[in-house]
N, C-alpha and C positions, 0 to 999 in steps of 0.2 A: 402723535397728535390724536386726540380722541375725535372721531367723527360720527355724526348721527343723521338719520333721515326724519325730516319734519314735513308733514303734508299741509299744504295750504289749500283752503276751501273758500272760494268766492261765490256765495249765494247771490242770484239776482232774482228779477221778477219772472224770467223766463227760462232761465237755465242755471246750472251749477259749473263752475270752472274749477278744475283741481289741478294742482302741480306738486310734484315732490321735489323737495330741496336737500342737498347734502350740506350739512352745518359742521363748521369746525368747532375747536374748544374756546375760541374767541367769539363764538356767535356770529360768524360770518358766513355767508352762503359761497360756497366754493363750486358748486355744480348744481344743475337743475334739469328736470325732466321736460318733455314736451307737454304743454297744456292738454287735458282731457276734459272734453265737455259732455254734459248730459242735459238735454232739453227736457223740460217737464212734459211736454206734449208727448213724448215717446215712452212715457210711464203709464202703466196700467191704471185706469179709471181717471185719467186727467180730464178734467171739466173745460172744454173749449169755450163754453159760455160763461164761465166763471166771472161775476163782476164784484170788486170789493166793496165792503160797506162803506157808504159814504163817509168822507172824513169828518164832517161836522158832528155825525153820529159817534165816530170812533173816539173823537176828541172829547166829547160830552161825557161818554162812558168812562173814559180814562179819567177825567177830571173827577166824576162823581164815584169813582171805583165801583162802577156797576156794569164791568165788561161782560157782555153776554156773546159767546162765540156761537155763530150760527153753524148749523149743520153742513152747509155748503163750504164754510171755512174749514171745518174739520176734515172733511172728505179731501179738499184740495191741499191741506196741510200735510196729510198722509202721503200724497203724491210726492211732494217736495222732500219729505224725510226719505222716502224710498229712493228718490234721485241722488241724495246725498250719499246714502248707503252704497249705492252702484258706483258713485265716484270713488269712495274709499276702497272698495272691493277690487277696482282696477288695479291698486297698488298692493294687493295682498301679498305679493312675493317679496315685499321689501320688511325690514325689520323698522317699523315706524316707531319713533320715541314719544312724538307729540304731534297734535294736531291744532293748526290755527285756523279758526272759522270766523269769516265775517258775512253779514247779511243786512240788507236794507231794513228801514222801519225804526220806530222808536221802541227801545228795549224796556223789559221791565226793570225793576229797581236792582235785582241781583243780576242783571245781564244774562238772564237764563230763558228769556222768552221775548216775543214780539208783542207790544200792547197797541200799536197804532201801525198800520202798513197802507201806504198808498196804492201800491200796484199788486196786491196780493192778500192771501189769508192772514189773519192773526193767528198767532199760536203762543199762549202764555206758558206752556210747558215744553217748549220746542228742545231744550238742551236735554231734559230728562228723556224725552222719547227718543232723541237720537242716540244718547249713551247706552239706554237700554237695549235698542236694535244692535248697536256696534258689539256689545258684550254677548247678545244672544245669537244674533245671526252671523257675525263675523269671527265670533270665538276669540275676542280681542279685549285685552283688560284696559286698553288706553281710553280715558275719558276726555272729552271736550270740555275745557274749564270755563270759557266765556263765548258769548256771542259778540264779537267786536262790530263797531259801526263800519259800514262799508266805505263811507267817505273818508274816515280816519285811516283805514287800512290803505285805501288809494294814495293818501298822501304820505304814508309810511313808506309804501313801495317806491313812490317817485323820489323820496328823500333819500333812503339808504340803499337802493340799487345802484351800482357801479354805473348803470346806464340811464339812471332816472334823471328828469329834466329838472327836478329841485335838488339834485345832488350836491351843488356848490352854491345854493341859493340861500341867503340868510332871511329874506323877506320875500314871500311869494304867494300867490293866489292859485288854487287848482280848481279846474272845473272839469269832471268827467261826466260824460253823457252816454247813457244807454236807454233801456226802458224808462229809468228815471235819471236824476241828476245826482252825482256824487260831488261835494265840494269842500274845500278846506283851505287852511292858512298856515303858512310857516311864518313866524315872527321872531326876529332875532335868533335864528337859527334853531328855533324850538317849534314843534308842531303843536298847534292849538286844537283842542278837542272842542270844537264848536257845540257838539252836543251836550257839553256839561257846562257851557256858558249861557246864562239866562238872557244875556243882550243879543245873542245871535239867533237869527230866524232861519229855518231851513229852506231850501228853494221851493218845497212845497207850501211853505207858510207866507212867502212874499208874493203879494197879489200885483199883477201887472195892470195896464191901463184898460185891458178889455175884461177885466174881472176874472180872469184865468190866473192860475198860479205860474210862477216862473218856470216850475217843473214841467206844467202842462204845455207850455209855450215852446220850451227849449229841448227838452228830452226827446229822443228819437221815437219812444212810444207815443208822446205826445203829438209829435209831428205826423206820425203815421195815423193816429186816430183822427186828427183834424182832417186828413187828407181824403182818405178812403178805406177806412178799416173794415168796413162791413163787406167789401166786395173782394178785397185782397188780402193776402198774408202780409205781415207788417215790413217784410224786407222788400217785397214787390211794391208796396205802397209808397215806401220811402223812395225807392229807385224812380218810381214814376212821378212822384212829387218833384225831385231834383231835375228830372228830365223835363217836365212841363214848366219848371220855374226858368231853366236855360231857354225855353221856347217863348218866354214871356206871357205864360198864362197868368192872367191876373189872380185868380184865387191862389195859385202856387206862390206867387210873388208876395202876396198878402200874409200867407202863412209865415214863409221865411223871414218876411219883415217885422212880423211880430215876435219870431224867434230872436232876431237881432236886438230888438227892444228889450226882450226879457234878459238876454246876456249882458246888456248895459246896465240894467236895474240891478242884477245879482253883483255884477263887478262894483258897481258904485256903492252898493251895501257893504262889500267887504273892503273897499278903499276907505269908507268911513271909520272902520276900526284902526286902520294904520294911522289916518289923521288924527284920531283921539289919542294916539300915542306918540303925536309928532313925529311920525314916520312915513314911508311910503314904500309900496311893493316895487321890486326889481323886474318882475315878470309876472306873466299870467301863463298857466300852462293848461292846455285843453288836452284831455286824455280819453281813455276807454274807446268805445266804438265811434264816439263823435270825433276824437282825435284822428282816428284812422281815416274817417270819411273826409275830414277836411284837408287832409294830406294830398287829395286828389287835385290834380291842377284844374284851375278855373271853377271849383265848386262853388255854387251860387250861394250858399249859406257863408261860406268862407268869404267870399266878396263882400257880404253885408257886414260880417263882423269886424272885418279889416277897415270898414268905413266908420268905426265908432270914435268915441271922444277920448280914447286912451292911447294916442299915438306916441306918448312918451313913455309908455309901458310896452315892451316888446311881448308879443305873444308866440309862444312855442307849442308845437304839437307833438304829443307823444302817441306812439302806436304800441306802446306795450300793453299786451292783451292780459298780462299776468300781474299787473301792478297791484291789484286788491288781495290776491292770493298770497303774493310775496309779502305785503305790509302785514297780513294777518299771521303770517309766520314770524315775522319780526317782533310782533307784539307777544306772540305766545313764548318764544324763547328768552324773552327779556322780563317776563313775569317774574316778581320774587320768588313765587312758590313753584317755578319750573324746575323739575327734577330730570 
């Protein structure tokens, strides 16, 4: 039985998670390493004060084909590239045959760069920069072929992992929460690429009642920023927010109530897809860091979400941290041009 190692890279707004998977000749995962994380803040020249270009400007420049990458974006992009290289370097002692890489944001036409990025710098030549560094600095001939959508990768991971919450689900909705929001749909046992469907809006394109996007209201990064981002680190801010909500702090309760409404808006948007197909979802899966958090007993946000209007659709929580990395590996090994 032929076996090979394939590396999964899950890029986020604040860190890179990498994991090595052992694959058999049927393209099945038979073993996996522990996840390895590299935070951007631990990389030289990381800009703690970096603020992404406003989305309105990014969208206009993308539509007009007049994208102007700012110097601050170039500098921060180099930090991300170096973090990815460090992640790959961690597995240098293994004979890696392929790399599956996913990253947030709207990709360029050939999926070789990022043209719109809500929580980080744009990089139109990301894949070229990565492969050049891999070849020169790691003395490795492997090339990353595509930048996969992080939402799509999450759904693939939950669908095809033996422990995935969508493993035996024919019709389901996935919501993943970290710095941003990753979400997706399984319809008639097939994964729908919502980035390729014109009728689907991403979470950062759906506007809630308060004028903020669903992503701003529901993501952990958005919750942290709403609460106390200037005085605390994001993790400390979140912990403080949830603690104060338990203590009935009005501001904290308002923020979490807004998150619950955003969740409802996003789910209703996805349910409308199923209804248009005269179908209905079997379950809602909440994953990534949001799924881990909501697994805690009597979590205040969990209590709000459970009081929604979807009582006929069960909600399941996934605590798999490697979902997107695993999904990126599945996408990579099943490409027609995979060798």
